[in-house]
N, C-alpha and C positions, 0 to 999 in steps of 0.2 A: 572555531565553531562557536556559535552563539549559545552560551550557557543558560540563557533565559527561555529557551524553547524546551518543550517537553512533549512526550507522547502520553496521551491520556486515553484510557478506555472510555467509550461512549458513556455519557451521563446527561440526564435531562437538564442539568445546570448549564449546559452549553447550547441549549436550544436556539437562542438568539444568534449566536455565532455560527451555528450550523446552518440555519436558514439563510443567513447572509452569504455563506459560502455557496449554497445552492443557487441563490440569485446571481452570484458571480458567474457560475457555470452557464446559467441560462442566458445572461447578457452576452456571453462569448459564443452562444449558439451550440453549446455542448450539452447533450443530455446523457447523464450518467445513471447507471443502474441504481445507485443509492437514492437519487432524486425520485425515481419512480416508486421505490419502496416507501419513502416517506410520504409521498402523495397518497398512496394506496392505504397505508397502515396508520398514519398519524405518527407524530414524532415520538411520543412516549412508548408506543408499541414497537416502533422501529428500534429504539434503544434497547428495549427488553429482548427483541429478536436477535440483535447483534451480540448481546451478552450470552444468550442461549447458544448461539453458534460457536462461541469461543469454548463452551463446555461440551460441544459435540451433541447437543440436544436439538431434535427436530430438523436435522439437516436435510436438504434436498438430496435426491438420489445422486450418487457420485461425488458429493461434496465431502470434504474433510473438515474437522474442527479448524477454525481460523479465528484469530483474534484481530479485531479492528482497533486501530489506534488513530486518534485525531491529534495532529501536531498543533499545539496551542501556542499562540504568540505570547510575547512577554507580559501583556496586560490581561490575558485570558479573554479578551473581547473578540478575538479573531481566530478562526481555524485556518491554518495555512495549507493544510493538506491532510490526506487520509492514506493510511497504509494498512495492508492486511498481511498477517503472518500466518501462513498455513502450517499446521503442526507436523504434517508429514505429506509425502507426495504419492499420488496415484500415477499410473502409467501416463495418463493424459497430462497431468501437471508436470511430469518429468520431461515431457516434450515441450510444453508451452504453459507458462503461468508460474511455475516454480514455487518456492516457499514464500516469496515476498512480492506483493504488488504495491505500487504507490502512485500517488498523483498529487500534484500541487494545484491549488486553485488558480484559475487563469490570471488574475490580477497580481499574483505573487510569484509568477514564473520568472526565470532568469535572474534570480536574486541569491542563488546558492542554497535555497531551502530544500531542494530535492536531495542534494548531497547530504545535508544534515539529517533529513528525515530518514534516508536509508541507513545512515550511520546509527541513529537512535534505534531503528528497528533491528539492526544487527545486534545491538546490545541486548534487546529483548530476546532474540533468537538464541543468543549465547546463554542467557539466564534460563531459558527453557531447556537447555541441555543439548542443543544442536551443535555439532562440530563444524559443519559446513552447510551452506545454503545455496540453492539454485535461484538465480534471478534472470528473467528473460525480458527481452524487449524486441519490438519490431526492428529489423536490421536498419531500416531507413530512419529510425528515431535516434539521430546522432546525440542529442542532448541526454537522453536516457542512457545511452551507451557510455557516455562520459561520466555520468553520475555513478554508474555501476563500477566502471574502471577506477574512479577516484576512491571508491570504497574497497578496492582490492579484488574486484572481479576479474577472473581469468576466462577468456573466451574458450569454450570447449568446441563448439561447432555452430553451424546454422542449419535450421530445419525449415520445412515449409509448413505453415499453420494449417491445421485441418479446418479451422474456422474461417479465416480470411483468405487463405491461399497465398499469403505474403510470406517472405522470408522472416524468420525469427532467430535472433542471436541468443545463445544459451551461455550464461556465465556462472561459474562457481566461485564462491567466496569462502575462504577458510576463516573460521572464527577464533582460532588460537593465536592469531597475530593481530597487531593493531591495524585497523582499517582506515584510520585517518591520521 
């Protein structure tokens, strides 16, 4: 594991790196929820909103408190990915979504960063007091399934997404054992 990587909570100091990450997604033809929020709110308001969500303030109906982390590269000039740690699960999140969601910026994929990002997020979940976490992925997303399995994920079952209609694989990861 690269010890120079860290998960940081959103901060306006990372504005340039975050905006570069958004451009990377746009060049790849991917439109992510966070991009829309930054465009609508402005960057500083977006960062404040993420911090509020981690405290459970002003959440949309049906949302749970969740902490967003940005995986920062060794020189702090690049954000390699984003992860969200949901503090607990609703019935909908128990089916799909789970405790942790993560994504790696398109130009940085297939370099092992997803595995590292999930491992770092598992450390945060353990520090939060969680004993085990649910992580889900589309069943046809072989790369994400491998990342989850490398981090100790044990497949419980597959369900059909209420959102996409596609099969979703549900994995549990115990946090009382080493995951990497």
